[in-house]
C-alpha positions as a printed NumPy array, in Angstrom:
array([[ -19.693,   12.378,  -88.398],
       [ -19.457,    9.412,  -90.782],
       [ -17.691,    6.179,  -89.872],
       [ -14.054,    6.204,  -91.085],
       [ -13.135,    4.169,  -94.14 ],
       [  -9.83 ,    3.072,  -92.603],
       [  -8.159,    3.035,  -89.203],
       [  -4.634,    3.948,  -88.188],
       [  -3.294,    2.888,  -84.797],
       [  -0.478,    4.109,  -82.658],
       [   1.647,    1.165,  -81.507],
       [   3.35 ,    1.898,  -78.181],
       [   0.855,    2.267,  -75.365],
       [  -2.124,    1.735,  -77.655],
       [  -1.846,   -1.752,  -79.152],
       [   1.198,   -2.809,  -77.114],
       [   1.569,   -2.333,  -73.366],
       [   4.761,   -0.352,  -72.772],
       [   4.617,   -1.256,  -69.089],
       [   4.68 ,   -4.995,  -69.731],
       [   8.427,   -4.616,  -69.068],
       [   7.718,   -3.695,  -65.43 ],
       [   7.724,   -7.306,  -64.188],
       [  11.19 ,   -7.904,  -65.618],
       [  12.347,   -4.526,  -64.325],
       [  11.21 ,   -5.527,  -60.85 ],
       [  13.409,   -8.632,  -60.907],
       [  16.366,   -6.39 ,  -61.766],
       [  15.425,   -3.591,  -59.35 ],
       [  13.181,   -5.177,  -56.683],
       [  10.403,   -2.879,  -55.599],
       [  11.265,   -0.296,  -58.253],
       [  10.152,   -1.983,  -61.471],
       [   6.979,    0.048,  -61.949],
       [   8.765,    3.333,  -61.266],
       [  11.599,    2.397,  -63.609],
       [   9.075,    1.675,  -66.349],
       [   7.228,    4.944,  -65.684],
       [  10.365,    7.112,  -65.845],
       [  11.645,    5.199,  -68.86 ],
       [   8.457,    5.835,  -70.839],
       [   8.177,    9.487,  -69.795],
       [  11.736,   10.243,  -70.861],
       [  11.357,    8.266,  -74.07 ],
       [   8.502,   10.525,  -75.152],
       [  10.213,   13.68 ,  -73.929],
       [  13.34 ,   12.841,  -75.908],
       [  11.355,   12.345,  -79.139],
       [   9.891,   15.829,  -78.846],
       [  13.235,   17.406,  -77.937],
       [  15.086,   15.63 ,  -80.736],
       [  12.513,   16.815,  -83.255],
       [  12.986,   20.392,  -82.096],
       [  16.785,   20.198,  -81.945],
       [  17.394,   18.421,  -85.26 ],
       [  19.775,   20.356,  -87.521],
       [  22.891,   19.781,  -89.579],
       [  25.025,   19.609,  -86.44 ],
       [  22.626,   17.444,  -84.395],
       [  20.95 ,   14.582,  -86.22 ],
       [  17.682,   13.086,  -85.035],
       [  18.261,    9.612,  -83.601],
       [  15.831,    6.781,  -84.264],
       [  13.397,    5.464,  -81.674],
       [  15.529,    2.472,  -80.719],
       [  18.406,    4.74 ,  -79.73 ],
       [  16.088,    7.165,  -77.957],
       [  14.636,    4.24 ,  -76.007],
       [  18.126,    3.277,  -74.89 ],
       [  18.919,    6.821,  -73.762],
       [  15.65 ,    7.002,  -71.816],
       [  16.421,    3.71 ,  -70.067],
       [  19.871,    4.977,  -69.088],
       [  18.254,    8.087,  -67.595],
       [  15.723,    6.017,  -65.635],
       [  18.472,    3.801,  -64.207],
       [  20.476,    6.879,  -63.174],
       [  17.413,    8.6  ,  -61.694],
       [  16.802,    5.603,  -59.433],
       [  20.52 ,    5.3  ,  -58.614],
       [  20.589,    1.691,  -59.803],
       [  23.934,   -0.002,  -60.421],
       [  24.74 ,    0.042,  -64.165],
       [  24.886,   -3.555,  -65.413],
       [  25.23 ,   -4.035,  -69.154],
       [  23.526,   -7.432,  -69.227],
       [  20.466,   -6.099,  -67.407],
       [  20.268,   -3.118,  -69.741],
       [  20.205,   -5.419,  -72.752],
       [  17.564,   -7.652,  -71.161],
       [  15.288,   -4.648,  -70.684],
       [  15.842,   -3.378,  -74.228],
       [  15.132,   -6.855,  -75.595],
       [  11.941,   -6.979,  -73.526],
       [  10.853,   -3.669,  -75.06 ],
       [  11.11 ,   -5.259,  -78.483],
       [   8.784,   -8.006,  -77.289],
       [   6.063,   -5.969,  -75.58 ],
       [   2.756,   -7.702,  -74.898],
       [  -0.356,   -6.617,  -76.779],
       [  -3.31 ,   -5.424,  -74.731],
       [  -5.777,   -8.321,  -74.281],
       [  -8.541,   -6.774,  -76.389],
       [  -6.293,   -5.662,  -79.268],
       [  -6.701,   -8.752,  -81.443],
       [ -10.488,   -8.803,  -81.098],
       [ -10.8  ,   -5.115,  -81.931],
       [  -8.573,   -5.304,  -84.982],
       [ -10.488,   -8.334,  -86.265],
       [ -13.834,   -6.596,  -85.726],
       [ -12.787,   -3.616,  -87.853],
       [ -12.149,   -5.747,  -90.947],
       [ -12.487,   -5.419,  -93.896],
       [ -11.553,   -1.772,  -93.408],
       [  -7.797,   -1.199,  -93.7  ],
       [  -5.975,   -1.242,  -90.349],
       [  -2.527,    0.311,  -90.291],
       [   0.06 ,    1.187,  -87.652],
       [   1.685,    4.639,  -87.628],
       [   4.434,    4.777,  -85.037],
       [   7.508,    6.58 ,  -83.764],
       [   9.159,    3.15 ,  -83.744],
       [  11.566,    1.778,  -86.31 ],
       [  10.508,   -0.788,  -88.875],
       [  13.183,   -3.086,  -87.433],
       [  11.386,   -3.117,  -84.07 ],
       [   7.767,   -2.812,  -85.183],
       [   7.684,   -5.718,  -87.635],
       [   8.851,   -8.328,  -85.077],
       [   6.476,   -6.849,  -82.484],
       [   3.525,   -7.411,  -84.821],
       [   4.714,  -10.926,  -85.642],
       [   5.38 ,  -11.998,  -82.042],
       [   1.92 ,  -10.872,  -80.987],
       [   0.202,  -12.775,  -83.795],
       [  -1.098,   -9.67 ,  -85.562],
       [   0.338,  -10.217,  -89.021],
       [  -3.083,  -11.029,  -90.49 ],
       [  -4.785,   -8.179,  -88.61 ],
       [  -2.512,   -5.307,  -89.691],
       [  -2.45 ,   -4.232,  -93.338],
       [   0.593,   -1.986,  -93.141],
       [   3.152,   -0.465,  -90.799],
       [   4.451,    3.088,  -91.154],
       [   7.428,    4.531,  -89.27 ],
       [   8.251,    8.197,  -88.688],
       [  11.727,    7.421,  -90.016],
       [  10.294,    7.927,  -93.514],
       [   9.994,   11.667,  -92.815],
       [  12.751,   12.127,  -90.225],
       [  10.69 ,   13.69 ,  -87.462],
       [   8.62 ,   12.385,  -84.562],
       [   4.939,   12.764,  -83.782],
       [   3.041,   15.04 ,  -83.513],
       [   4.596,   16.655,  -86.602],
       [   1.994,   16.845,  -89.4  ],
       [   4.434,   15.229,  -91.83 ],
       [   4.055,   12.026,  -89.827],
       [   0.265,   11.909,  -90.089],
       [   0.525,   12.704,  -93.797],
       [   2.329,    9.375,  -94.225],
       [  -0.901,    7.545,  -93.402],
       [  -3.101,    9.708,  -95.615],
       [  -0.722,    9.21 ,  -98.522],
       [  -0.382,    5.46 ,  -97.978],
       [  -4.136,    4.932,  -97.721],
       [  -4.921,    7.415, -100.525],
       [  -7.756,    8.83 ,  -98.48 ],
       [  -8.533,   12.348,  -97.274],
       [  -7.793,   12.742,  -93.547],
       [ -11.498,   13.111,  -92.712],
       [ -12.07 ,    9.512,  -93.849],
       [  -9.341,    8.063,  -91.595],
       [  -9.84 ,    7.148,  -87.957],
       [  -6.739,    7.603,  -85.829],
       [  -6.544,    5.656,  -82.575],
       [  -4.048,    6.338,  -79.788],
       [  -3.776,    6.031,  -76.019],
       [  -1.498,    9.076,  -76.018],
       [  -3.529,   12.263,  -75.649],
       [  -0.903,   14.47 ,  -77.278],
       [  -0.794,   12.09 ,  -80.277],
       [  -4.561,   12.152,  -80.749],
       [  -4.554,   15.953,  -80.59 ],
       [  -1.851,   16.048,  -83.268],
       [  -3.876,   13.7  ,  -85.448],
       [  -7.038,   15.75 ,  -84.911],
       [  -5.175,   18.931,  -85.884],
       [  -4.113,   17.186,  -89.095],
       [  -7.725,   16.365,  -89.886],
       [  -8.144,   12.724,  -88.847],
       [ -11.184,   11.51 ,  -86.929],
       [  -9.502,   10.975,  -83.575],
       [ -10.173,    8.323,  -80.933],
       [  -8.392,    8.698,  -77.616],
       [  -8.091,    5.476,  -75.594],
       [  -8.054,    7.127,  -72.18 ],
       [  -7.496,    4.147,  -69.891],
       [  -6.625,    6.244,  -66.837],
       [  -9.393,    8.841,  -67.009],
       [  -6.909,   11.673,  -67.526],
       [  -8.146,   15.161,  -68.445],
       [  -7.899,   16.299,  -72.051],
       [  -4.819,   18.392,  -72.821],
       [  -5.454,   21.984,  -73.867],
       [  -2.698,   22.665,  -76.395],
       [  -4.745,   21.762,  -79.477],
       [  -8.14 ,   20.578,  -80.726],
       [  -9.849,   18.054,  -78.439],
       [ -10.256,   14.452,  -79.612],
       [ -13.44 ,   13.603,  -81.483],
       [ -14.012,   10.583,  -79.237],
       [ -12.739,    9.696,  -75.75 ],
       [ -12.979,    5.979,  -74.938],
       [ -12.104,    4.007,  -71.841],
       [ -10.528,    1.075,  -73.673],
       [  -9.785,   -0.302,  -77.106],
       [ -12.851,   -2.508,  -76.77 ],
       [ -15.034,    0.611,  -76.759],
       [ -13.782,    1.475,  -80.241],
       [ -15.845,   -1.284,  -81.832],
       [ -19.022,    0.064,  -80.244],
       [ -18.155,    3.617,  -81.261],
       [ -17.764,    2.83 ,  -84.958],
       [ -20.618,    0.343,  -85.488]])
């Protein structure tokens, strides 16, 4: 398998740590911050899949920012926390300022001069500031949002956005994600897939297995040299 000519990265959970909100959550719900973050993320993903399936003339797909808010409301209710509007907004603001994983900058720099793009469920309004706040503006060549096609990952229309933007056949594009279901979707589309499996989870069985399973983003540089 040849080395990809370009790389496309998932954002949430791959470049940016979705659980970096847990510390703030723990100040709002002492002792429950990690669980709040876990439920929040799980429901956020679940709602993207359900909204993609349910979308029709009568029920419009909502964007990722709204889905994130709904998932937070569910997590708060699931933990029977008192609803406080100011705390809700603090958590949503923190999600728009997630911290990048420590190795992300080094990995992105090492992959140059090959194009490095983001392909995300997120909105452009949230992704652009996230890239800027984490000092990645010079390390990312483009940002693509699923909003351009009106459906969430792992719909093939989403992955086609990257192939079209890069003007490359899928087999020449490396797709990197910490979400196993996302990598399987990308592999089914034809990308060379790299799963950042930080927790040592088993590979899901619903589609083609990833081409590469790595323990961290840092391992990506070794894998493509």
